[in-house]
N, C-alpha and C positions, 0 to 999 in steps of 0.2 A: 557466416553465422555473425560476425562482431556487428559487420554494416547492417544487418536484419534488427539486430537490438538497438542501434544506436538509430535509425530509421523511426522505426516503433517509437521508441521513446521520445523521440523528439515532436511527432505527429500527435503522441499522447499529450504532452506537454503544451503545445501551440491549440488544439482544439480546450483544453481546462483551460488555458488563460483567455481565448474567444470568449469561452462559456460564462466564465466567472469576471473579467473585466471590462469587456464590451456588451455584451447583448442585455447587461441590464439599461444598457441605454437606448437599445434598439427597440422599435413600437411593439408591442406585444404581438398585434396584427400581423408582422411582418411574416415571409413564409420562412426566413431563417429561421424563427424563433421555432418551427419545426423540427429542426435540427438536434435540435438539444433539448434534453430531460427538464424537469423544473429545478429551479436554481436552489430549492433545499437538498437538492441529492450533490451540490455541489460543495459540501460539509460534510455531509452523511459519507460519503463516499471514501473519503481520504480519513476521515476517524475510523472507519473500519479496516479499513487500509492498514492503519496504525494501529491498532486495538491484536489485529490478526498478528502484526508482525511482530508485535510487544510481545505477544502470547507463545509465540514460536521462540522467539530470543529466550524470556524465561525457562521455557521447557527443555533446552538444550540444556542450559545453566544449570537446571537443575538436573537433568540428567547424567552431565559431565560432574558435576556436585557430589552424586548419590555412588556412582561409578569410580570416584577416586578417592572417597571415603570406604568405600568396599575394597578393595587394593591390598592396602594396610592388614585389615583385618584376615583375607585369607590365609596371609602372610604369617601372622600369629598364631593362627589356629594350626598349621600343620609342624 
């Protein structure tokens, strides 16, 4: 399982690196350009992932804070 995650993340990193650092210098008519989406997605995809991750972390922290505050209230009411 760990090897698979490592291989996937390495391939994703290499793909993104080639897409953002090398492909802008390759001619737009080259056949390799068809393997990559338009360049504006090189910014959009990481921003979407960042916003999703921050939303999940913020939701988790909020839920933990609400639950930790609710526990002392329940003890006081008993």
